[in-house]
Each structure stands twice: as C-alpha cells, then as structure tokens.
PQR file of N, CA, C, O and H, with PARSE charges and radii, in Angstrom:
ATOM      1  N   UNK A   1      98.703 121.556 103.338 -0.4000 1.5000
ATOM      2  CA  UNK A   1      99.413 120.217 103.949 -0.0000 2.0000
ATOM      3  C   UNK A   1      99.757 119.582 103.197  0.5500 1.7000
ATOM      4  O   UNK A   1      99.227 119.935 102.144 -0.5500 1.4000
ATOM      5  N   UNK A   2     100.626 118.458 102.998 -0.4000 1.5000
ATOM      6  CA  UNK A   2     101.399 117.426 102.066 -0.0000 2.0000
ATOM      7  C   UNK A   2     100.973 116.152 103.050  0.5500 1.7000
ATOM      8  O   UNK A   2     100.852 116.275 104.269 -0.5500 1.4000
ATOM      9  H   UNK A   2     101.057 118.171 103.854  0.4000 1.0000
ATOM     10  N   UNK A   3     100.761 114.881 102.308 -0.4000 1.5000
ATOM     11  CA  UNK A   3      99.914 113.965 103.099 -0.0000 2.0000
ATOM     12  C   UNK A   3     101.230 112.666 102.131  0.5500 1.7000
ATOM     13  O   UNK A   3     101.798 112.625 101.040 -0.5500 1.4000
ATOM     14  H   UNK A   3     100.859 114.781 101.318  0.4000 1.0000
ATOM     15  N   UNK A   4     101.162 111.906 103.254 -0.4000 1.5000
ATOM     16  CA  UNK A   4     102.005 110.692 102.811 -0.0000 2.0000
ATOM     17  C   UNK A   4     100.959 109.969 101.593  0.5500 1.7000
ATOM     18  O   UNK A   4     101.304 109.432 100.540 -0.5500 1.4000
ATOM     19  H   UNK A   4     100.701 111.939 104.141  0.4000 1.0000
ATOM     20  N   UNK A   5      99.532 110.172 102.162 -0.4000 1.5000
ATOM     21  CA  UNK A   5      99.271 109.011 101.546 -0.0000 2.0000
ATOM     22  C   UNK A   5      99.157 109.187  99.888  0.5500 1.7000
ATOM     23  O   UNK A   5      98.899 108.252  99.129 -0.5500 1.4000
ATOM     24  H   UNK A   5      99.251 110.609 103.017  0.4000 1.0000
ATOM     25  N   UNK A   6      99.461 110.918  99.366 -0.4000 1.5000
ATOM     26  CA  UNK A   6      99.393 111.411  98.071 -0.0000 2.0000
ATOM     27  C   UNK A   6     100.711 110.785  97.302  0.5500 1.7000
ATOM     28  O   UNK A   6     100.558 110.260  96.199 -0.5500 1.4000
ATOM     29  H   UNK A   6      99.670 111.677  99.982  0.4000 1.0000
ATOM     30  N   UNK A   7     101.734 110.842  97.791 -0.4000 1.5000
ATOM     31  CA  UNK A   7     103.350 110.653  97.455 -0.0000 2.0000
ATOM     32  C   UNK A   7     103.341 109.227  97.491  0.5500 1.7000
ATOM     33  O   UNK A   7     103.409 108.698  96.382 -0.5500 1.4000
ATOM     34  H   UNK A   7     101.858 111.268  98.687  0.4000 1.0000
ATOM     35  N   UNK A   8     103.268 108.378  98.594 -0.4000 1.5000
ATOM     36  CA  UNK A   8     103.880 107.064  99.206 -0.0000 2.0000
ATOM     37  C   UNK A   8     103.811 106.138  97.075  0.5500 1.7000
ATOM     38  O   UNK A   8     104.669 105.815  96.253 -0.5500 1.4000
ATOM     39  H   UNK A   8     103.213 108.808  99.495  0.4000 1.0000
ATOM     40  N   UNK A   9     102.013 106.097  97.137 -0.4000 1.5000
ATOM     41  CA  UNK A   9     102.479 104.966  95.877 -0.0000 2.0000
ATOM     42  C   UNK A   9     103.327 105.713  94.731  0.5500 1.7000
ATOM     43  O   UNK A   9     103.597 105.071  93.715 -0.5500 1.4000
ATOM     44  H   UNK A   9     101.316 106.360  97.805  0.4000 1.0000
ATOM     45  N   UNK A  10     103.841 107.305  94.881 -0.4000 1.5000
ATOM     46  CA  UNK A  10     104.889 107.214  94.135 -0.0000 2.0000
ATOM     47  C   UNK A  10     106.510 106.907  94.152  0.5500 1.7000
ATOM     48  O   UNK A  10     107.441 107.076  93.364 -0.5500 1.4000
ATOM     49  H   UNK A  10     103.622 107.827  95.705  0.4000 1.0000
ATOM     50  N   UNK A  11     106.332 106.330  95.564 -0.4000 1.5000
ATOM     51  CA  UNK A  11     108.005 106.624  95.853 -0.0000 2.0000
ATOM     52  C   UNK A  11     108.614 107.269  96.554  0.5500 1.7000
ATOM     53  O   UNK A  11     109.772 107.191  96.966 -0.5500 1.4000
ATOM     54  H   UNK A  11     105.576 106.193  96.204  0.4000 1.0000
ATOM     55  N   UNK A  12     107.547 108.180  96.767 -0.4000 1.5000
ATOM     56  CA  UNK A  12     108.182 109.482  97.441 -0.0000 2.0000
ATOM     57  C   UNK A  12     107.771 109.970  98.900  0.5500 1.7000
ATOM     58  O   UNK A  12     106.558 109.846  99.064 -0.5500 1.4000
ATOM     59  H   UNK A  12     106.607 108.243  96.432  0.4000 1.0000
ATOM     60  N   UNK A  13     108.259 110.352  99.711 -0.4000 1.5000
ATOM     61  CA  UNK A  13     108.378 110.308 101.021 -0.0000 2.0000
ATOM     62  C   UNK A  13     107.509 112.272 101.338  0.5500 1.7000
ATOM     63  O   UNK A  13     108.163 113.198 100.857 -0.5500 1.4000
ATOM     64  H   UNK A  13     109.245 110.453  99.578  0.4000 1.0000
ATOM     65  N   UNK A  14     106.588 112.530 101.858 -0.4000 1.5000
ATOM     66  CA  UNK A  14     106.094 113.635 101.935 -0.0000 2.0000
ATOM     67  C   UNK A  14     107.194 114.873 102.735  0.5500 1.7000
ATOM     68  O   UNK A  14     107.400 116.020 102.338 -0.5500 1.4000
ATOM     69  H   UNK A  14     106.057 111.778 102.249  0.4000 1.0000
ATOM     70  N   UNK A  15     107.844 114.114 104.102 -0.4000 1.5000
ATOM     71  CA  UNK A  15     108.514 115.122 104.436 -0.0000 2.0000
ATOM     72  C   UNK A  15     109.596 115.217 103.523  0.5500 1.7000
ATOM     73  O   UNK A  15     110.100 116.331 103.670 -0.5500 1.4000
ATOM     74  H   UNK A  15     107.676 113.183 104.424  0.4000 1.0000
ATOM     75  N   UNK A  16     110.090 114.674 102.794 -0.4000 1.5000
ATOM     76  CA  UNK A  16     111.332 115.807 102.204 -0.0000 2.0000
ATOM     77  C   UNK A  16     110.907 116.330 100.656  0.5500 1.7000
ATOM     78  O   UNK A  16     111.467 116.490  99.571 -0.5500 1.4000
ATOM     79  H   UNK A  16     109.682 113.770 102.674  0.4000 1.0000
ATOM     80  N   UNK A  17     109.590 116.492 101.229 -0.4000 1.5000
ATOM     81  CA  UNK A  17     109.114 117.312  99.773 -0.0000 2.0000
ATOM     82  C   UNK A  17     108.589 118.898 100.746  0.5500 1.7000
ATOM     83  O   UNK A  17     108.194 119.830 100.044 -0.5500 1.4000
ATOM     84  H   UNK A  17     109.135 116.363 102.110  0.4000 1.0000
ATOM     85  N   UNK A  18     108.608 119.054 101.878 -0.4000 1.5000
ATOM     86  CA  UNK A  18     107.964 120.428 102.793 -0.0000 2.0000
ATOM     87  C   UNK A  18     109.104 121.488 102.735  0.5500 1.7000
ATOM     88  O   UNK A  18     108.709 122.593 103.103 -0.5500 1.4000
ATOM     89  H   UNK A  18     108.929 118.298 102.448  0.4000 1.0000
ATOM     90  N   UNK A  19     110.792 121.429 102.263 -0.4000 1.5000
ATOM     91  CA  UNK A  19     111.356 122.443 102.706 -0.0000 2.0000
ATOM     92  C   UNK A  19     112.144 122.875 101.343  0.5500 1.7000
ATOM     93  O   UNK A  19     113.147 123.576 101.476 -0.5500 1.4000
ATOM     94  H   UNK A  19     111.113 120.531 101.964  0.4000 1.0000
ATOM     95  N   UNK A  20     111.852 122.599 100.431 -0.4000 1.5000
ATOM     96  CA  UNK A  20     112.679 122.966  99.048 -0.0000 2.0000
ATOM     97  C   UNK A  20     112.531 124.538  98.819  0.5500 1.7000
ATOM     98  O   UNK A  20     111.663 125.228  99.352 -0.5500 1.4000
ATOM     99  H   UNK A  20     111.037 122.030 100.323  0.4000 1.0000
ATOM    100  N   UNK A  21     113.472 124.978  97.980 -0.4000 1.5000
ATOM    101  CA  UNK A  21     113.354 126.235  97.550 -0.0000 2.0000
ATOM    102  C   UNK A  21     112.194 126.852  97.089  0.5500 1.7000
ATOM    103  O   UNK A  21     111.541 127.834  97.442 -0.5500 1.4000
ATOM    104  H   UNK A  21     114.178 124.417  97.547  0.4000 1.0000
ATOM    105  N   UNK A  22     112.054 125.463  95.617 -0.4000 1.5000
ATOM    106  CA  UNK A  22     111.385 125.626  94.742 -0.0000 2.0000
ATOM    107  C   UNK A  22     109.839 125.373  95.174  0.5500 1.7000
ATOM    108  O   UNK A  22     109.718 124.272  95.710 -0.5500 1.4000
ATOM    109  H   UNK A  22     112.585 124.666  95.329  0.4000 1.0000
ATOM    110  N   UNK A  23     108.338 126.280  95.060 -0.4000 1.5000
ATOM    111  CA  UNK A  23     107.037 125.756  95.177 -0.0000 2.0000
ATOM    112  C   UNK A  23     106.613 125.287  94.267  0.5500 1.7000
ATOM    113  O   UNK A  23     107.261 125.494  93.241 -0.5500 1.4000
ATOM    114  H   UNK A  23     108.437 127.175  94.624  0.4000 1.0000
ATOM    115  N   UNK A  24     105.728 124.691  94.178 -0.4000 1.5000
ATOM    116  CA  UNK A  24     104.727 124.114  93.237 -0.0000 2.0000
ATOM    117  C   UNK A  24     103.522 123.638  93.475  0.5500 1.7000
ATOM    118  O   UNK A  24     103.205 122.614  94.080 -0.5500 1.4000
ATOM    119  H   UNK A  24     105.201 124.523  95.011  0.4000 1.0000
ATOM    120  N   UNK A  25     102.822 124.494  92.930 -0.4000 1.5000
ATOM    121  CA  UNK A  25     101.261 124.581  92.843 -0.0000 2.0000
ATOM    122  C   UNK A  25     100.511 124.161  92.373  0.5500 1.7000
ATOM    123  O   UNK A  25     101.048 123.817  91.320 -0.5500 1.4000
ATOM    124  H   UNK A  25     103.079 125.326  92.438  0.4000 1.0000
ATOM    125  N   UNK A  26      98.392 123.535  92.256 -0.4000 1.5000
ATOM    126  CA  UNK A  26      98.082 122.853  91.507 -0.0000 2.0000
ATOM    127  C   UNK A  26      97.740 124.558  90.387  0.5500 1.7000
ATOM    128  O   UNK A  26      97.495 125.754  90.545 -0.5500 1.4000
ATOM    129  H   UNK A  26      97.956 123.815  93.111  0.4000 1.0000
ATOM    130  N   UNK A  27      97.917 123.707  89.475 -0.4000 1.5000
ATOM    131  CA  UNK A  27      96.588 124.769  88.345 -0.0000 2.0000
ATOM    132  C   UNK A  27      95.619 125.028  88.434  0.5500 1.7000
ATOM    133  O   UNK A  27      95.073 126.022  87.955 -0.5500 1.4000
ATOM    134  H   UNK A  27      98.116 122.736  89.346  0.4000 1.0000
ATOM    135  N   UNK A  28      94.906 123.736  89.422 -0.4000 1.5000
ATOM    136  CA  UNK A  28      93.178 124.393  89.462 -0.0000 2.0000
ATOM    137  C   UNK A  28      93.242 125.040  90.296  0.5500 1.7000
ATOM    138  O   UNK A  28      92.554 126.030  90.047 -0.5500 1.4000
ATOM    139  H   UNK A  28      95.349 122.928  89.810  0.4000 1.0000
ATOM    140  N   UNK A  29      93.664 125.107  91.189 -0.4000 1.5000
ATOM    141  CA  UNK A  29      93.113 125.834  92.664 -0.0000 2.0000
ATOM    142  C   UNK A  29      94.404 126.383  93.207  0.5500 1.7000
ATOM    143  O   UNK A  29      94.326 127.011  94.262 -0.5500 1.4000
ATOM    144  H   UNK A  29      94.223 124.303  91.392  0.4000 1.0000
ATOM    145  N   UNK A  30      95.565 126.239  92.644 -0.4000 1.5000
ATOM    146  CA  UNK A  30      96.640 127.625  93.440 -0.0000 2.0000
ATOM    147  C   UNK A  30      97.091 126.805  94.745  0.5500 1.7000
ATOM    148  O   UNK A  30      98.105 127.250  95.284 -0.5500 1.4000
ATOM    149  H   UNK A  30      95.629 125.729  91.786  0.4000 1.0000
ATOM    150  N   UNK A  31      96.493 125.662  95.348 -0.4000 1.5000
ATOM    151  CA  UNK A  31      96.992 124.826  96.390 -0.0000 2.0000
ATOM    152  C   UNK A  31      98.753 124.425  96.144  0.5500 1.7000
ATOM    153  O   UNK A  31      99.383 124.151  95.122 -0.5500 1.4000
ATOM    154  H   UNK A  31      95.670 125.300  94.910  0.4000 1.0000
ATOM    155  N   UNK A  32      99.031 124.505  97.129 -0.4000 1.5000
ATOM    156  CA  UNK A  32     100.880 123.946  97.308 -0.0000 2.0000
ATOM    157  C   UNK A  32     100.591 122.814  96.802  0.5500 1.7000
ATOM    158  O   UNK A  32      99.380 122.638  96.930 -0.5500 1.4000
ATOM    159  H   UNK A  32      98.520 124.728  97.959  0.4000 1.0000
ATOM    160  N   UNK A  33     101.095 121.938  96.283 -0.4000 1.5000
ATOM    161  CA  UNK A  33     101.620 120.822  96.279 -0.0000 2.0000
ATOM    162  C   UNK A  33     102.887 119.904  97.375  0.5500 1.7000
ATOM    163  O   UNK A  33     102.809 119.015  98.223 -0.5500 1.4000
ATOM    164  H   UNK A  33     102.079 122.080  96.178  0.4000 1.0000
ATOM    165  N   UNK A  34     103.948 120.688  96.790 -0.4000 1.5000
ATOM    166  CA  UNK A  34     105.292 120.611  97.329 -0.0000 2.0000
ATOM    167  C   UNK A  34     106.288 121.372  97.111  0.5500 1.7000
ATOM    168  O   UNK A  34     106.326 122.023  96.067 -0.5500 1.4000
ATOM    169  H   UNK A  34     104.011 121.410  96.101  0.4000 1.0000
ATOM    170  N   UNK A  35     107.498 121.463  98.232 -0.4000 1.5000
ATOM    171  CA  UNK A  35     108.324 121.793  97.538 -0.0000 2.0000
ATOM    172  C   UNK A  35     109.522 121.228  97.906  0.5500 1.7000
ATOM    173  O   UNK A  35     109.868 120.508  98.842 -0.5500 1.4000
ATOM    174  H   UNK A  35     107.467 120.933  99.080  0.4000 1.0000
ATOM    175  N   UNK A  36     110.455 122.047  96.314 -0.4000 1.5000
ATOM    176  CA  UNK A  36     111.469 120.761  95.725 -0.0000 2.0000
ATOM    177  C   UNK A  36     112.533 121.942  95.991  0.5500 1.7000
ATOM    178  O   UNK A  36     112.660 123.163  96.083 -0.5500 1.4000
ATOM    179  H   UNK A  36     110.174 122.632  95.553  0.4000 1.0000
ATOM    180  N   UNK A  37     113.244 120.642  96.051 -0.4000 1.5000
ATOM    181  CA  UNK A  37     115.492 121.568  96.402 -0.0000 2.0000
ATOM    182  C   UNK A  37     115.991 121.690  95.183  0.5500 1.7000
ATOM    183  O   UNK A  37     116.219 120.674  94.528 -0.5500 1.4000
ATOM    184  H   UNK A  37     113.141 119.650  95.976  0.4000 1.0000
ATOM    185  N   UNK A  38     116.215 122.801  94.734 -0.4000 1.5000
ATOM    186  CA  UNK A  38     116.985 122.665  93.388 -0.0000 2.0000
ATOM    187  C   UNK A  38     118.202 121.453  93.100  0.5500 1.7000
ATOM    188  O   UNK A  38     118.949 121.084  94.007 -0.5500 1.4000
ATOM    189  H   UNK A  38     116.029 123.626  95.267  0.4000 1.0000
ATOM    190  N   UNK A  39     118.235 121.200  92.456 -0.4000 1.5000
ATOM    191  CA  UNK A  39     119.756 119.827  91.638 -0.0000 2.0000
ATOM    192  C   UNK A  39     120.540 120.414  90.567  0.5500 1.7000
ATOM    193  O   UNK A  39     120.196 120.539  89.392 -0.5500 1.4000
ATOM    194  H   UNK A  39     117.628 121.500  91.720  0.4000 1.0000
ATOM    195  N   UNK A  40     121.681 120.773  91.133 -0.4000 1.5000
ATOM    196  CA  UNK A  40     122.955 121.026  89.994 -0.0000 2.0000
ATOM    197  C   UNK A  40     122.741 119.855  89.144  0.5500 1.7000
ATOM    198  O   UNK A  40     122.249 118.743  89.332 -0.5500 1.4000
ATOM    199  H   UNK A  40     121.961 120.671  92.088  0.4000 1.0000
ATOM    200  N   UNK A  41     123.462 120.682  87.781 -0.4000 1.5000
ATOM    201  CA  UNK A  41     123.423 119.535  86.132 -0.0000 2.0000
ATOM    202  C   UNK A  41     124.075 117.931  87.077  0.5500 1.7000
ATOM    203  O   UNK A  41     123.826 116.878  86.489 -0.5500 1.4000
ATOM    204  H   UNK A  41     123.862 121.586  87.628  0.4000 1.0000
ATOM    205  N   UNK A  42     124.588 117.853  87.983 -0.4000 1.5000
ATOM    206  CA  UNK A  42     124.902 116.403  88.125 -0.0000 2.0000
ATOM    207  C   UNK A  42     124.409 115.785  88.684  0.5500 1.7000
ATOM    208  O   UNK A  42     124.643 114.576  88.665 -0.5500 1.4000
ATOM    209  H   UNK A  42     124.790 118.708  88.460  0.4000 1.0000
ATOM    210  N   UNK A  43     123.411 116.384  89.510 -0.4000 1.5000
ATOM    211  CA  UNK A  43     122.170 114.993  90.077 -0.0000 2.0000
ATOM    212  C   UNK A  43     121.472 115.198  89.135  0.5500 1.7000
ATOM    213  O   UNK A  43     121.099 114.115  88.684 -0.5500 1.4000
ATOM    214  H   UNK A  43     123.221 117.366  89.525  0.4000 1.0000
ATOM    215  N   UNK A  44     120.892 116.429  88.308 -0.4000 1.5000
ATOM    216  CA  UNK A  44     120.051 116.326  87.135 -0.0000 2.0000
ATOM    217  C   UNK A  44     120.298 114.740  86.196  0.5500 1.7000
ATOM    218  O   UNK A  44     119.471 113.963  85.720 -0.5500 1.4000
ATOM    219  H   UNK A  44     121.194 117.309  88.674  0.4000 1.0000
ATOM    220  N   UNK A  45     121.970 114.716  86.210 -0.4000 1.5000
ATOM    221  CA  UNK A  45     122.366 113.647  84.795 -0.0000 2.0000
ATOM    222  C   UNK A  45     122.595 112.588  85.893  0.5500 1.7000
ATOM    223  O   UNK A  45     123.450 111.867  85.380 -0.5500 1.4000
ATOM    224  H   UNK A  45     122.642 115.347  86.597  0.4000 1.0000
ATOM    225  N   UNK A  46     122.411 112.253  86.705 -0.4000 1.5000
ATOM    226  CA  UNK A  46     122.508 111.053  87.489 -0.0000 2.0000
ATOM    227  C   UNK A  46     121.325 110.982  87.656  0.5500 1.7000
ATOM    228  O   UNK A  46     121.254 109.852  88.139 -0.5500 1.4000
ATOM    229  H   UNK A  46     121.717 112.839  87.122  0.4000 1.0000
ATOM    230  N   UNK A  47     119.990 111.471  87.605 -0.4000 1.5000
ATOM    231  CA  UNK A  47     119.019 111.139  88.038 -0.0000 2.0000
ATOM    232  C   UNK A  47     118.118 110.737  86.814  0.5500 1.7000
ATOM    233  O   UNK A  47     117.105 110.055  86.967 -0.5500 1.4000
ATOM    234  H   UNK A  47     120.048 112.389  87.212  0.4000 1.0000
ATOM    235  N   UNK A  48     118.580 111.235  85.483 -0.4000 1.5000
ATOM    236  CA  UNK A  48     118.347 111.217  84.233 -0.0000 2.0000
ATOM    237  C   UNK A  48     119.101 109.764  83.863  0.5500 1.7000
ATOM    238  O   UNK A  48     118.431 109.425  82.887 -0.5500 1.4000
ATOM    239  H   UNK A  48     119.403 111.788  85.359  0.4000 1.0000
ATOM    240  N   UNK A  49     119.972 108.836  84.036 -0.4000 1.5000
ATOM    241  CA  UNK A  49     120.805 107.851  84.460 -0.0000 2.0000
ATOM    242  C   UNK A  49     120.399 107.060  84.562  0.5500 1.7000
ATOM    243  O   UNK A  49     120.430 106.086  83.810 -0.5500 1.4000
ATOM    244  H   UNK A  49     120.516 109.112  84.829  0.4000 1.0000
ATOM    245  N   UNK A  50     119.576 107.274  86.079 -0.4000 1.5000
ATOM    246  CA  UNK A  50     118.831 106.025  86.790 -0.0000 2.0000
ATOM    247  C   UNK A  50     117.936 105.730  86.052  0.5500 1.7000
ATOM    248  O   UNK A  50     117.958 104.618  85.524 -0.5500 1.4000
ATOM    249  H   UNK A  50     119.551 108.065  86.690  0.4000 1.0000
ATOM    250  N   UNK A  51     116.811 106.694  85.776 -0.4000 1.5000
ATOM    251  CA  UNK A  51     115.781 106.819  85.183 -0.0000 2.0000
ATOM    252  C   UNK A  51     115.743 105.584  83.605  0.5500 1.7000
ATOM    253  O   UNK A  51     115.013 104.666  83.232 -0.5500 1.4000
ATOM    254  H   UNK A  51     116.793 107.597  86.205  0.4000 1.0000
ATOM    255  N   UNK A  52     116.754 106.147  83.189 -0.4000 1.5000
ATOM    256  CA  UNK A  52     116.898 105.352  81.951 -0.0000 2.0000
ATOM    257  C   UNK A  52     117.629 104.141  82.043  0.5500 1.7000
ATOM    258  O   UNK A  52     117.736 103.578  80.954 -0.5500 1.4000
ATOM    259  H   UNK A  52     117.347 106.893  83.492  0.4000 1.0000
ATOM    260  N   UNK A  53     118.186 103.541  83.032 -0.4000 1.5000
ATOM    261  CA  UNK A  53     118.470 102.375  83.399 -0.0000 2.0000
ATOM    262  C   UNK A  53     117.477 101.235  84.021  0.5500 1.7000
ATOM    263  O   UNK A  53     117.684 100.021  83.993 -0.5500 1.4000
ATOM    264  H   UNK A  53     118.099 103.998  83.917  0.4000 1.0000
ATOM    265  N   UNK A  54     116.123 102.040  84.703 -0.4000 1.5000
ATOM    266  CA  UNK A  54     115.586 101.582  84.670 -0.0000 2.0000
ATOM    267  C   UNK A  54     114.502 100.779  84.219  0.5500 1.7000
ATOM    268  O   UNK A  54     113.937  99.813  84.733 -0.5500 1.4000
ATOM    269  H   UNK A  54     115.955 103.026  84.726  0.4000 1.0000
ATOM    270  N   UNK A  55     114.251 101.680  82.630 -0.4000 1.5000
ATOM    271  CA  UNK A  55     113.588 101.258  81.744 -0.0000 2.0000
ATOM    272  C   UNK A  55     113.781 100.717  80.447  0.5500 1.7000
ATOM    273  O   UNK A  55     112.811 100.366  79.774 -0.5500 1.4000
ATOM    274  H   UNK A  55     114.710 102.465  82.213  0.4000 1.0000
TER
END
C-alpha cells in the first residue's frame, strides 16, 4: 500500500503513483513501491529541462 507519508517530502502525491503501467519494486523485499506512467520523449525532455533550470 502506498502511503503519502513516504512521498510527500519529495513533493509527490501517492494517489498519482498508484495507477501507472510500470511497476517499481523494492530491491530488498520485492514489495511494490509505486506504479509509474510511461512518458514520451517530449515529456522526458521537458522534465529534464525543468530539473536543469531548478539547479
């Protein structure tokens, strides 16, 4: 079960991380951490540009 307590400090909401097509599992116990939606090349490039501008 995804908890907002784990993701809110990172600026993420757990509700957005529950329904994506890509499952991310813990390497320690295999439990589901999040489900991420796939992104196209344009969305990826935009995210990278935003991260570069932030720093």
